[in-house]
mmCIF file of the N, C-alpha and C atoms, coordinates in Angstrom:
data_MODEL
# 
_entry.id   MODEL 
# 
loop_
_atom_site.group_PDB 
_atom_site.id 
_atom_site.type_symbol 
_atom_site.label_atom_id 
_atom_site.label_alt_id 
_atom_site.label_comp_id 
_atom_site.label_asym_id 
_atom_site.label_entity_id 
_atom_site.label_seq_id 
_atom_site.pdbx_PDB_ins_code 
_atom_site.Cartn_x 
_atom_site.Cartn_y 
_atom_site.Cartn_z 
_atom_site.occupancy 
_atom_site.B_iso_or_equiv 
_atom_site.pdbx_formal_charge 
_atom_site.auth_seq_id 
_atom_site.auth_comp_id 
_atom_site.auth_asym_id 
_atom_site.auth_atom_id 
_atom_site.pdbx_PDB_model_num 
ATOM 1   N N  . PHE A 1 1  ? 0.822   -1.189  0.225  1.00 0.00 ? 1  PHE A N  1 
ATOM 2   C CA . PHE A 1 1  ? -0.333  0.402   -0.081 1.00 0.00 ? 1  PHE A CA 1 
ATOM 3   C C  . PHE A 1 1  ? 1.094   1.401   -0.081 1.00 0.00 ? 1  PHE A C  1 
ATOM 4   N N  . GLU A 1 2  ? 0.181   2.615   -0.624 1.00 0.00 ? 2  GLU A N  1 
ATOM 5   C CA . GLU A 1 2  ? 0.844   3.919   -0.504 1.00 0.00 ? 2  GLU A CA 1 
ATOM 6   C C  . GLU A 1 2  ? 0.840   4.986   -0.729 1.00 0.00 ? 2  GLU A C  1 
ATOM 7   N N  . VAL A 1 3  ? 0.587   5.798   -0.198 1.00 0.00 ? 3  VAL A N  1 
ATOM 8   C CA . VAL A 1 3  ? -0.005  7.220   -0.020 1.00 0.00 ? 3  VAL A CA 1 
ATOM 9   C C  . VAL A 1 3  ? 1.571   8.065   -0.161 1.00 0.00 ? 3  VAL A C  1 
ATOM 10  N N  . VAL A 1 4  ? 0.772   9.411   -0.040 1.00 0.00 ? 4  VAL A N  1 
ATOM 11  C CA . VAL A 1 4  ? 1.157   10.401  -0.267 1.00 0.00 ? 4  VAL A CA 1 
ATOM 12  C C  . VAL A 1 4  ? 1.293   10.739  1.497  1.00 0.00 ? 4  VAL A C  1 
ATOM 13  N N  . SER A 1 5  ? 2.479   11.326  1.344  1.00 0.00 ? 5  SER A N  1 
ATOM 14  C CA . SER A 1 5  ? 2.980   12.454  3.136  1.00 0.00 ? 5  SER A CA 1 
ATOM 15  C C  . SER A 1 5  ? 1.288   13.538  3.619  1.00 0.00 ? 5  SER A C  1 
ATOM 16  N N  . GLY A 1 6  ? 1.256   12.835  4.672  1.00 0.00 ? 6  GLY A N  1 
ATOM 17  C CA . GLY A 1 6  ? -0.145  14.229  4.845  1.00 0.00 ? 6  GLY A CA 1 
ATOM 18  C C  . GLY A 1 6  ? -1.336  13.707  4.852  1.00 0.00 ? 6  GLY A C  1 
ATOM 19  N N  . SER A 1 7  ? -1.538  11.879  4.204  1.00 0.00 ? 7  SER A N  1 
ATOM 20  C CA . SER A 1 7  ? -2.627  11.844  3.783  1.00 0.00 ? 7  SER A CA 1 
ATOM 21  C C  . SER A 1 7  ? -3.118  10.733  4.967  1.00 0.00 ? 7  SER A C  1 
ATOM 22  N N  . CYS A 1 8  ? -4.610  10.794  4.946  1.00 0.00 ? 8  CYS A N  1 
ATOM 23  C CA . CYS A 1 8  ? -4.326  9.800   5.932  1.00 0.00 ? 8  CYS A CA 1 
ATOM 24  C C  . CYS A 1 8  ? -4.341  7.631   5.897  1.00 0.00 ? 8  CYS A C  1 
ATOM 25  N N  . VAL A 1 9  ? -4.948  7.773   7.012  1.00 0.00 ? 9  VAL A N  1 
ATOM 26  C CA . VAL A 1 9  ? -5.431  5.949   6.355  1.00 0.00 ? 9  VAL A CA 1 
ATOM 27  C C  . VAL A 1 9  ? -6.198  5.252   7.817  1.00 0.00 ? 9  VAL A C  1 
ATOM 28  N N  . ASN A 1 10 ? -6.748  4.535   7.371  1.00 0.00 ? 10 ASN A N  1 
ATOM 29  C CA . ASN A 1 10 ? -7.779  4.102   7.526  1.00 0.00 ? 10 ASN A CA 1 
ATOM 30  C C  . ASN A 1 10 ? -7.768  2.535   8.261  1.00 0.00 ? 10 ASN A C  1 
ATOM 31  N N  . LEU A 1 11 ? -7.108  2.267   10.496 1.00 0.00 ? 11 LEU A N  1 
ATOM 32  C CA . LEU A 1 11 ? -6.572  1.433   10.411 1.00 0.00 ? 11 LEU A CA 1 
ATOM 33  C C  . LEU A 1 11 ? -8.441  1.425   11.302 1.00 0.00 ? 11 LEU A C  1 
ATOM 34  N N  . TRP A 1 12 ? -8.596  -0.789  10.922 1.00 0.00 ? 12 TRP A N  1 
ATOM 35  C CA . TRP A 1 12 ? -9.073  -1.434  12.013 1.00 0.00 ? 12 TRP A CA 1 
ATOM 36  C C  . TRP A 1 12 ? -8.998  -2.940  12.030 1.00 0.00 ? 12 TRP A C  1 
ATOM 37  N N  . TRP A 1 13 ? -9.696  -3.256  12.670 1.00 0.00 ? 13 TRP A N  1 
ATOM 38  C CA . TRP A 1 13 ? -9.422  -4.907  14.028 1.00 0.00 ? 13 TRP A CA 1 
ATOM 39  C C  . TRP A 1 13 ? -10.154 -5.018  14.503 1.00 0.00 ? 13 TRP A C  1 
ATOM 40  N N  . GLU A 1 14 ? -10.527 -6.538  14.858 1.00 0.00 ? 14 GLU A N  1 
ATOM 41  C CA . GLU A 1 14 ? -11.048 -7.322  15.943 1.00 0.00 ? 14 GLU A CA 1 
ATOM 42  C C  . GLU A 1 14 ? -10.398 -8.060  16.310 1.00 0.00 ? 14 GLU A C  1 
ATOM 43  N N  . VAL A 1 15 ? -9.907  -8.217  17.513 1.00 0.00 ? 15 VAL A N  1 
ATOM 44  C CA . VAL A 1 15 ? -9.237  -9.199  18.358 1.00 0.00 ? 15 VAL A CA 1 
ATOM 45  C C  . VAL A 1 15 ? -10.195 -10.419 19.267 1.00 0.00 ? 15 VAL A C  1 
ATOM 46  N N  . ARG A 1 16 ? -10.184 -11.304 18.869 1.00 0.00 ? 16 ARG A N  1 
ATOM 47  C CA . ARG A 1 16 ? -10.834 -12.553 19.990 1.00 0.00 ? 16 ARG A CA 1 
ATOM 48  C C  . ARG A 1 16 ? -9.732  -12.855 20.507 1.00 0.00 ? 16 ARG A C  1 
ATOM 49  N N  . GLY A 1 17 ? -10.715 -13.751 21.348 1.00 0.00 ? 17 GLY A N  1 
ATOM 50  C CA . GLY A 1 17 ? -10.012 -14.752 22.714 1.00 0.00 ? 17 GLY A CA 1 
ATOM 51  C C  . GLY A 1 17 ? -9.402  -14.015 23.945 1.00 0.00 ? 17 GLY A C  1 
ATOM 52  N N  . ASP A 1 18 ? -8.769  -14.668 24.693 1.00 0.00 ? 18 ASP A N  1 
ATOM 53  C CA . ASP A 1 18 ? -8.676  -13.841 26.486 1.00 0.00 ? 18 ASP A CA 1 
ATOM 54  C C  . ASP A 1 18 ? -7.573  -12.592 26.120 1.00 0.00 ? 18 ASP A C  1 
ATOM 55  N N  . VAL A 1 19 ? -7.765  -11.361 26.057 1.00 0.00 ? 19 VAL A N  1 
ATOM 56  C CA . VAL A 1 19 ? -7.189  -9.874  25.626 1.00 0.00 ? 19 VAL A CA 1 
ATOM 57  C C  . VAL A 1 19 ? -7.361  -9.598  26.602 1.00 0.00 ? 19 VAL A C  1 
ATOM 58  N N  . ASN A 1 20 ? -5.948  -8.940  27.473 1.00 0.00 ? 20 ASN A N  1 
ATOM 59  C CA . ASN A 1 20 ? -6.215  -7.810  28.749 1.00 0.00 ? 20 ASN A CA 1 
ATOM 60  C C  . ASN A 1 20 ? -6.191  -6.273  27.982 1.00 0.00 ? 20 ASN A C  1 
ATOM 61  N N  . ARG A 1 21 ? -5.185  -6.054  26.910 1.00 0.00 ? 21 ARG A N  1 
ATOM 62  C CA . ARG A 1 21 ? -4.393  -4.312  26.514 1.00 0.00 ? 21 ARG A CA 1 
ATOM 63  C C  . ARG A 1 21 ? -4.386  -5.343  24.632 1.00 0.00 ? 21 ARG A C  1 
ATOM 64  N N  . ILE A 1 22 ? -4.689  -3.638  24.626 1.00 0.00 ? 22 ILE A N  1 
ATOM 65  C CA . ILE A 1 22 ? -3.551  -3.864  22.786 1.00 0.00 ? 22 ILE A CA 1 
ATOM 66  C C  . ILE A 1 22 ? -3.881  -2.624  23.217 1.00 0.00 ? 22 ILE A C  1 
ATOM 67  N N  . ALA A 1 23 ? -2.948  -2.422  21.856 1.00 0.00 ? 23 ALA A N  1 
ATOM 68  C CA . ALA A 1 23 ? -1.823  -1.155  21.805 1.00 0.00 ? 23 ALA A CA 1 
ATOM 69  C C  . ALA A 1 23 ? -1.465  -1.734  19.732 1.00 0.00 ? 23 ALA A C  1 
ATOM 70  N N  . LEU A 1 24 ? -1.722  -0.348  19.402 1.00 0.00 ? 24 LEU A N  1 
ATOM 71  C CA . LEU A 1 24 ? -1.288  0.030   18.417 1.00 0.00 ? 24 LEU A CA 1 
ATOM 72  C C  . LEU A 1 24 ? -0.114  0.900   17.814 1.00 0.00 ? 24 LEU A C  1 
ATOM 73  N N  . VAL A 1 25 ? 1.091   0.137   16.881 1.00 0.00 ? 25 VAL A N  1 
ATOM 74  C CA . VAL A 1 25 ? 2.215   1.226   17.253 1.00 0.00 ? 25 VAL A CA 1 
ATOM 75  C C  . VAL A 1 25 ? 2.885   1.684   15.558 1.00 0.00 ? 25 VAL A C  1 
ATOM 76  N N  . ARG A 1 26 ? 2.684   3.013   15.420 1.00 0.00 ? 26 ARG A N  1 
ATOM 77  C CA . ARG A 1 26 ? 3.429   2.819   14.125 1.00 0.00 ? 26 ARG A CA 1 
ATOM 78  C C  . ARG A 1 26 ? 5.107   3.160   14.586 1.00 0.00 ? 26 ARG A C  1 
ATOM 79  N N  . ASN A 1 27 ? 5.662   2.212   12.979 1.00 0.00 ? 27 ASN A N  1 
ATOM 80  C CA . ASN A 1 27 ? 7.275   2.499   13.677 1.00 0.00 ? 27 ASN A CA 1 
ATOM 81  C C  . ASN A 1 27 ? 8.256   2.475   14.713 1.00 0.00 ? 27 ASN A C  1 
ATOM 82  N N  . GLY A 1 28 ? 7.142   1.579   15.969 1.00 0.00 ? 28 GLY A N  1 
ATOM 83  C CA . GLY A 1 28 ? 7.648   1.323   17.469 1.00 0.00 ? 28 GLY A CA 1 
ATOM 84  C C  . GLY A 1 28 ? 7.054   2.284   18.563 1.00 0.00 ? 28 GLY A C  1 
ATOM 85  N N  . THR A 1 29 ? 6.538   3.997   17.938 1.00 0.00 ? 29 THR A N  1 
ATOM 86  C CA . THR A 1 29 ? 5.659   4.625   18.571 1.00 0.00 ? 29 THR A CA 1 
ATOM 87  C C  . THR A 1 29 ? 4.709   3.970   19.140 1.00 0.00 ? 29 THR A C  1 
ATOM 88  N N  . PRO A 1 30 ? 4.084   4.057   20.167 1.00 0.00 ? 30 PRO A N  1 
ATOM 89  C CA . PRO A 1 30 ? 2.382   4.217   20.447 1.00 0.00 ? 30 PRO A CA 1 
ATOM 90  C C  . PRO A 1 30 ? 1.380   4.852   20.270 1.00 0.00 ? 30 PRO A C  1 
ATOM 91  N N  . LEU A 1 31 ? 0.619   4.471   19.658 1.00 0.00 ? 31 LEU A N  1 
ATOM 92  C CA . LEU A 1 31 ? -0.639  5.654   18.652 1.00 0.00 ? 31 LEU A CA 1 
ATOM 93  C C  . LEU A 1 31 ? -1.954  5.268   19.475 1.00 0.00 ? 31 LEU A C  1 
ATOM 94  N N  . TRP A 1 32 ? -1.944  3.997   20.817 1.00 0.00 ? 32 TRP A N  1 
ATOM 95  C CA . TRP A 1 32 ? -2.818  4.250   21.319 1.00 0.00 ? 32 TRP A CA 1 
ATOM 96  C C  . TRP A 1 32 ? -2.709  3.190   21.827 1.00 0.00 ? 32 TRP A C  1 
ATOM 97  N N  . ASP A 1 33 ? -3.271  3.206   23.054 1.00 0.00 ? 33 ASP A N  1 
ATOM 98  C CA . ASP A 1 33 ? -2.613  2.073   24.801 1.00 0.00 ? 33 ASP A CA 1 
ATOM 99  C C  . ASP A 1 33 ? -3.732  1.480   24.919 1.00 0.00 ? 33 ASP A C  1 
ATOM 100 N N  . TYR A 1 34 ? -4.146  0.203   25.466 1.00 0.00 ? 34 TYR A N  1 
ATOM 101 C CA . TYR A 1 34 ? -5.325  0.040   26.572 1.00 0.00 ? 34 TYR A CA 1 
ATOM 102 C C  . TYR A 1 34 ? -6.365  0.861   25.680 1.00 0.00 ? 34 TYR A C  1 
ATOM 103 N N  . GLY A 1 35 ? -6.114  0.722   24.304 1.00 0.00 ? 35 GLY A N  1 
ATOM 104 C CA . GLY A 1 35 ? -7.476  0.274   22.981 1.00 0.00 ? 35 GLY A CA 1 
ATOM 105 C C  . GLY A 1 35 ? -8.216  -0.518  23.022 1.00 0.00 ? 35 GLY A C  1 
ATOM 106 N N  . PRO A 1 36 ? -9.596  -0.307  22.651 1.00 0.00 ? 36 PRO A N  1 
ATOM 107 C CA . PRO A 1 36 ? -10.610 -2.042  22.393 1.00 0.00 ? 36 PRO A CA 1 
ATOM 108 C C  . PRO A 1 36 ? -10.258 -2.815  21.843 1.00 0.00 ? 36 PRO A C  1 
ATOM 109 N N  . VAL A 1 37 ? -11.120 -3.686  21.798 1.00 0.00 ? 37 VAL A N  1 
ATOM 110 C CA . VAL A 1 37 ? -11.231 -5.591  20.906 1.00 0.00 ? 37 VAL A CA 1 
ATOM 111 C C  . VAL A 1 37 ? -11.621 -5.328  20.153 1.00 0.00 ? 37 VAL A C  1 
ATOM 112 N N  . GLN A 1 38 ? -12.119 -4.503  19.626 1.00 0.00 ? 38 GLN A N  1 
ATOM 113 C CA . GLN A 1 38 ? -12.945 -3.691  18.425 1.00 0.00 ? 38 GLN A CA 1 
ATOM 114 C C  . GLN A 1 38 ? -12.860 -2.435  18.362 1.00 0.00 ? 38 GLN A C  1 
ATOM 115 N N  . GLY A 1 39 ? -11.763 -2.217  17.194 1.00 0.00 ? 39 GLY A N  1 
ATOM 116 C CA . GLY A 1 39 ? -11.580 -0.532  17.046 1.00 0.00 ? 39 GLY A CA 1 
ATOM 117 C C  . GLY A 1 39 ? -11.210 -0.501  15.460 1.00 0.00 ? 39 GLY A C  1 
ATOM 118 N N  . SER A 1 40 ? -11.265 1.483   15.643 1.00 0.00 ? 40 SER A N  1 
ATOM 119 C CA . SER A 1 40 ? -10.744 1.848   14.091 1.00 0.00 ? 40 SER A CA 1 
ATOM 120 C C  . SER A 1 40 ? -9.512  3.116   14.971 1.00 0.00 ? 40 SER A C  1 
ATOM 121 N N  . LYS A 1 41 ? -8.868  2.989   14.156 1.00 0.00 ? 41 LYS A N  1 
ATOM 122 C CA . LYS A 1 41 ? -8.004  4.788   13.962 1.00 0.00 ? 41 LYS A CA 1 
ATOM 123 C C  . LYS A 1 41 ? -7.928  5.257   12.693 1.00 0.00 ? 41 LYS A C  1 
ATOM 124 N N  . GLN A 1 42 ? -7.871  5.957   12.664 1.00 0.00 ? 42 GLN A N  1 
ATOM 125 C CA . GLN A 1 42 ? -7.470  6.864   10.962 1.00 0.00 ? 42 GLN A CA 1 
ATOM 126 C C  . GLN A 1 42 ? -5.474  7.684   11.909 1.00 0.00 ? 42 GLN A C  1 
ATOM 127 N N  . ASP A 1 43 ? -5.248  7.997   10.708 1.00 0.00 ? 43 ASP A N  1 
ATOM 128 C CA . ASP A 1 43 ? -3.581  7.929   11.176 1.00 0.00 ? 43 ASP A CA 1 
ATOM 129 C C  . ASP A 1 43 ? -2.986  9.048   9.728  1.00 0.00 ? 43 ASP A C  1 
ATOM 130 N N  . CYS A 1 44 ? -2.257  9.828   10.267 1.00 0.00 ? 44 CYS A N  1 
ATOM 131 C CA . CYS A 1 44 ? -1.910  10.295  8.828  1.00 0.00 ? 44 CYS A CA 1 
ATOM 132 C C  . CYS A 1 44 ? -0.751  10.820  8.856  1.00 0.00 ? 44 CYS A C  1 
ATOM 133 N N  . PRO A 1 45 ? 0.158   9.360   8.434  1.00 0.00 ? 45 PRO A N  1 
ATOM 134 C CA . PRO A 1 45 ? 1.542   10.372  8.149  1.00 0.00 ? 45 PRO A CA 1 
ATOM 135 C C  . PRO A 1 45 ? 2.338   11.106  7.952  1.00 0.00 ? 45 PRO A C  1 
ATOM 136 N N  . THR A 1 46 ? 3.418   11.490  8.240  1.00 0.00 ? 46 THR A N  1 
ATOM 137 C CA . THR A 1 46 ? 3.930   12.065  7.630  1.00 0.00 ? 46 THR A CA 1 
ATOM 138 C C  . THR A 1 46 ? 5.430   12.589  7.252  1.00 0.00 ? 46 THR A C  1 
ATOM 139 N N  . THR A 1 47 ? 6.293   11.560  7.521  1.00 0.00 ? 47 THR A N  1 
ATOM 140 C CA . THR A 1 47 ? 7.112   10.799  7.394  1.00 0.00 ? 47 THR A CA 1 
ATOM 141 C C  . THR A 1 47 ? 7.318   10.050  6.123  1.00 0.00 ? 47 THR A C  1 
ATOM 142 N N  . VAL A 1 48 ? 8.330   10.722  5.138  1.00 0.00 ? 48 VAL A N  1 
ATOM 143 C CA . VAL A 1 48 ? 8.545   9.531   4.103  1.00 0.00 ? 48 VAL A CA 1 
ATOM 144 C C  . VAL A 1 48 ? 9.628   8.938   4.216  1.00 0.00 ? 48 VAL A C  1 
ATOM 145 N N  . GLY A 1 49 ? 9.226   7.766   3.929  1.00 0.00 ? 49 GLY A N  1 
ATOM 146 C CA . GLY A 1 49 ? 9.455   5.738   3.907  1.00 0.00 ? 49 GLY A CA 1 
ATOM 147 C C  . GLY A 1 49 ? 8.951   5.147   4.468  1.00 0.00 ? 49 GLY A C  1 
ATOM 148 N N  . ALA A 1 50 ? 9.051   4.043   4.684  1.00 0.00 ? 50 ALA A N  1 
ATOM 149 C CA . ALA A 1 50 ? 8.189   3.033   5.473  1.00 0.00 ? 50 ALA A CA 1 
ATOM 150 C C  . ALA A 1 50 ? 8.003   3.098   6.034  1.00 0.00 ? 50 ALA A C  1 
ATOM 151 N N  . ALA A 1 51 ? 5.995   3.441   6.704  1.00 0.00 ? 51 ALA A N  1 
ATOM 152 C CA . ALA A 1 51 ? 5.562   2.763   7.880  1.00 0.00 ? 51 ALA A CA 1 
ATOM 153 C C  . ALA A 1 51 ? 4.994   1.826   8.367  1.00 0.00 ? 51 ALA A C  1 
ATOM 154 N N  . THR A 1 52 ? 5.564   0.891   9.297  1.00 0.00 ? 52 THR A N  1 
ATOM 155 C CA . THR A 1 52 ? 4.801   0.007   10.077 1.00 0.00 ? 52 THR A CA 1 
ATOM 156 C C  . THR A 1 52 ? 3.619   -0.309  10.703 1.00 0.00 ? 52 THR A C  1 
ATOM 157 N N  . TYR A 1 53 ? 2.777   -0.733  10.835 1.00 0.00 ? 53 TYR A N  1 
ATOM 158 C CA . TYR A 1 53 ? 1.574   -0.681  11.707 1.00 0.00 ? 53 TYR A CA 1 
ATOM 159 C C  . TYR A 1 53 ? 1.462   -1.583  12.493 1.00 0.00 ? 53 TYR A C  1 
ATOM 160 N N  . GLU A 1 54 ? 1.897   -1.571  13.771 1.00 0.00 ? 54 GLU A N  1 
ATOM 161 C CA . GLU A 1 54 ? 2.203   -2.927  14.720 1.00 0.00 ? 54 GLU A CA 1 
ATOM 162 C C  . GLU A 1 54 ? 0.599   -3.404  15.302 1.00 0.00 ? 54 GLU A C  1 
ATOM 163 N N  . LEU A 1 55 ? -0.629  -4.323  15.461 1.00 0.00 ? 55 LEU A N  1 
ATOM 164 C CA . LEU A 1 55 ? -1.753  -4.381  16.933 1.00 0.00 ? 55 LEU A CA 1 
ATOM 165 C C  . LEU A 1 55 ? -0.375  -5.688  17.384 1.00 0.00 ? 55 LEU A C  1 
ATOM 166 N N  . GLN A 1 56 ? -1.320  -5.251  18.935 1.00 0.00 ? 56 GLN A N  1 
ATOM 167 C CA . GLN A 1 56 ? -0.506  -6.208  19.537 1.00 0.00 ? 56 GLN A CA 1 
ATOM 168 C C  . GLN A 1 56 ? -1.689  -6.101  20.710 1.00 0.00 ? 56 GLN A C  1 
ATOM 169 N N  . ALA A 1 57 ? -1.612  -8.021  20.504 1.00 0.00 ? 57 ALA A N  1 
ATOM 170 C CA . ALA A 1 57 ? -3.016  -8.520  21.964 1.00 0.00 ? 57 ALA A CA 1 
ATOM 171 C C  . ALA A 1 57 ? -1.667  -8.483  22.710 1.00 0.00 ? 57 ALA A C  1 
ATOM 172 N N  . PHE A 1 58 ? -2.285  -8.158  24.615 1.00 0.00 ? 58 PHE A N  1 
ATOM 173 C CA . PHE A 1 58 ? -1.499  -8.684  25.156 1.00 0.00 ? 58 PHE A CA 1 
ATOM 174 C C  . PHE A 1 58 ? -3.450  -9.823  26.375 1.00 0.00 ? 58 PHE A C  1 
ATOM 175 N N  . GLY A 1 59 ? -1.588  -10.784 26.389 1.00 0.00 ? 59 GLY A N  1 
ATOM 176 C CA . GLY A 1 59 ? -3.577  -12.268 26.897 1.00 0.00 ? 59 GLY A CA 1 
ATOM 177 C C  . GLY A 1 59 ? -2.610  -13.097 27.898 1.00 0.00 ? 59 GLY A C  1 
ATOM 178 N N  . PRO A 1 60 ? -2.688  -13.902 28.742 1.00 0.00 ? 60 PRO A N  1 
ATOM 179 C CA . PRO A 1 60 ? -2.939  -14.786 29.336 1.00 0.00 ? 60 PRO A CA 1 
ATOM 180 C C  . PRO A 1 60 ? -1.652  -15.602 29.266 1.00 0.00 ? 60 PRO A C  1 
ATOM 181 N N  . GLY A 1 61 ? -1.809  -15.857 27.449 1.00 0.00 ? 61 GLY A N  1 
ATOM 182 C CA . GLY A 1 61 ? -1.186  -16.615 26.825 1.00 0.00 ? 61 GLY A CA 1 
ATOM 183 C C  . GLY A 1 61 ? -0.140  -16.321 26.429 1.00 0.00 ? 61 GLY A C  1 
ATOM 184 N N  . GLY A 1 62 ? 0.590   -14.709 26.634 1.00 0.00 ? 62 GLY A N  1 
ATOM 185 C CA . GLY A 1 62 ? 1.515   -13.836 26.084 1.00 0.00 ? 62 GLY A CA 1 
ATOM 186 C C  . GLY A 1 62 ? 0.759   -13.013 25.371 1.00 0.00 ? 62 GLY A C  1 
ATOM 187 N N  . LEU A 1 63 ? 1.558   -11.922 23.640 1.00 0.00 ? 63 LEU A N  1 
ATOM 188 C CA . LEU A 1 63 ? 1.595   -11.155 23.232 1.00 0.00 ? 63 LEU A CA 1 
ATOM 189 C C  . LEU A 1 63 ? 1.454   -12.306 21.770 1.00 0.00 ? 63 LEU A C  1 
ATOM 190 N N  . VAL A 1 64 ? 0.731   -11.227 21.315 1.00 0.00 ? 64 VAL A N  1 
ATOM 191 C CA . VAL A 1 64 ? 0.590   -11.856 19.765 1.00 0.00 ? 64 VAL A CA 1 
ATOM 192 C C  . VAL A 1 64 ? 0.198   -10.156 18.539 1.00 0.00 ? 64 VAL A C  1 
ATOM 193 N N  . LYS A 1 65 ? 1.108   -10.337 17.919 1.00 0.00 ? 65 LYS A N  1 
ATOM 194 C CA . LYS A 1 65 ? 1.325   -9.339  16.778 1.00 0.00 ? 65 LYS A CA 1 
ATOM 195 C C  . LYS A 1 65 ? 0.932   -9.380  15.581 1.00 0.00 ? 65 LYS A C  1 
ATOM 196 N N  . ALA A 1 66 ? 0.521   -8.645  14.845 1.00 0.00 ? 66 ALA A N  1 
ATOM 197 C CA . ALA A 1 66 ? -0.480  -8.521  13.400 1.00 0.00 ? 66 ALA A CA 1 
ATOM 198 C C  . ALA A 1 66 ? 0.575   -7.011  13.088 1.00 0.00 ? 66 ALA A C  1 
ATOM 199 N N  . GLN A 1 67 ? 1.107   -6.671  11.599 1.00 0.00 ? 67 GLN A N  1 
ATOM 200 C CA . GLN A 1 67 ? 1.235   -6.027  11.029 1.00 0.00 ? 67 GLN A CA 1 
ATOM 201 C C  . GLN A 1 67 ? 0.663   -5.647  9.235  1.00 0.00 ? 67 GLN A C  1 
ATOM 202 N N  . ARG A 1 68 ? 1.606   -4.125  9.487  1.00 0.00 ? 68 ARG A N  1 
ATOM 203 C CA . ARG A 1 68 ? 0.516   -3.775  8.034  1.00 0.00 ? 68 ARG A CA 1 
ATOM 204 C C  . ARG A 1 68 ? 1.974   -3.097  7.746  1.00 0.00 ? 68 ARG A C  1 
ATOM 205 N N  . TYR A 1 69 ? 2.140   -3.216  6.507  1.00 0.00 ? 69 TYR A N  1 
ATOM 206 C CA . TYR A 1 69 ? 3.445   -1.764  5.889  1.00 0.00 ? 69 TYR A CA 1 
ATOM 207 C C  . TYR A 1 69 ? 2.549   -1.066  4.768  1.00 0.00 ? 69 TYR A C  1 
ATOM 208 N N  . ILE A 1 70 ? 3.085   0.271   4.596  1.00 0.00 ? 70 ILE A N  1 
ATOM 209 C CA . ILE A 1 70 ? 2.379   1.045   4.057  1.00 0.00 ? 70 ILE A CA 1 
ATOM 210 C C  . ILE A 1 70 ? 3.971   1.646   3.530  1.00 0.00 ? 70 ILE A C  1 
ATOM 211 N N  . ARG A 1 71 ? 4.073   2.630   2.037  1.00 0.00 ? 71 ARG A N  1 
ATOM 212 C CA . ARG A 1 71 ? 5.404   3.100   1.492  1.00 0.00 ? 71 ARG A CA 1 
ATOM 213 C C  . ARG A 1 71 ? 4.853   4.018   2.337  1.00 0.00 ? 71 ARG A C  1 
ATOM 214 N N  . VAL A 1 72 ? 5.027   5.379   2.185  1.00 0.00 ? 72 VAL A N  1 
ATOM 215 C CA . VAL A 1 72 ? 4.350   7.053   2.495  1.00 0.00 ? 72 VAL A CA 1 
ATOM 216 C C  . VAL A 1 72 ? 5.933   7.768   0.973  1.00 0.00 ? 72 VAL A C  1 
ATOM 217 N N  . ASN A 1 73 ? 4.712   8.443   0.186  1.00 0.00 ? 73 ASN A N  1 
ATOM 218 C CA . ASN A 1 73 ? 5.514   9.053   -0.788 1.00 0.00 ? 73 ASN A CA 1 
ATOM 219 C C  . ASN A 1 73 ? 5.993   10.632  -0.828 1.00 0.00 ? 73 ASN A C  1 
ATOM 220 N N  . PRO A 1 74 ? 5.929   10.812  -1.054 1.00 0.00 ? 74 PRO A N  1 
ATOM 221 C CA . PRO A 1 74 ? 6.243   12.839  -0.395 1.00 0.00 ? 74 PRO A CA 1 
ATOM 222 C C  . PRO A 1 74 ? 5.616   13.060  -1.759 1.00 0.00 ? 74 PRO A C  1 
ATOM 223 N N  . ARG A 1 75 ? 4.868   14.407  -1.343 1.00 0.00 ? 75 ARG A N  1 
ATOM 224 C CA . ARG A 1 75 ? 4.236   15.394  -2.323 1.00 0.00 ? 75 ARG A CA 1 
ATOM 225 C C  . ARG A 1 75 ? 4.421   15.937  -3.462 1.00 0.00 ? 75 ARG A C  1 
# 
């Protein structure tokens, strides 16, 4: 996926199971900690280059991650 710097992306998720905590992270920086197990968030990255979004689900069994990558191009 590709976007132009300053354009927004819409992220959505649904996590099932015994979950204590949800975190949404972009390039290692938290965007939303203790988010809902089902939700959405709009993000508008401005840094040109690769952006890695990671959804982290914490529960009694440990940590599970899902990643999506986008390329942010200059205007």
